[in-house]
N, C-alpha and C positions, 0 to 999 in steps of 0.2 A: 935762546929760545927752545923747550921741549917741545915734541912733537905732538903732534893732538891725540894721539894715543895715551904718552904719560900726562901730560894735563887731563885727560877725562879720569887716567886710574887715579893719580892725586886726588881728584874731585872726590871720588868714589871713597877713597880712605877717608880725607876730612868727615866726609858723610858718614861712614861709620863710626871715626872716632866720635863723632858729635852722640852718635845715636845712642852709641855705647860705648863710655868712656871704662876703661880698662881698671881705675879702680873699683866700680860696680862691680865688674864681672866675677861672679861665682865661682870656686874651684871647679863646679859641672861645668858653667859654660867654657873656661879656661880650656879645658881636658875636651872637651868636645870640638871645641875651634881647631885645637893640637889633630886630633883624630882627622876631621874632614880635609883641614889643610895636606894632611902628610897622605891622605887616602889619596884627592884630586890629584894632585902634585904627580903622586908615582904612578895615578892609572893613565898621564899622559906619555907616560913610558912604556907602561906594560898592561894591552890592554887588560889581561886575562886574570888580575888580580882581583881577588875581591875587598871586599872595608873588612869583613871580618878577620882576612889574613893582616891587613894594616895592622888592626887593633893588636892581635899575639905579637906581631915584630914590638910594637911600640914597649909592649909590656915583656920583654925581654922572651917572648915563647918561638919555638919553635916554627919556620913560615916553609911551606912546600913548596919544590919547585915546578916551577910551571914552563920551564923550557921541556 
């Protein structure tokens, strides 16, 4: 049996998959999802990073050092 928070996550994920089936994703939506996921997951570790820095990094551009 999974912990409650994992059950809620799975329910949310299934709801997302039903509402936005991957086969119907446009290239723009896919890229936006990648950008947003990358930004927010990095933001957990480094509060000073900006959205534009994440996009530049994903496009193989230099990211300024924030330390």
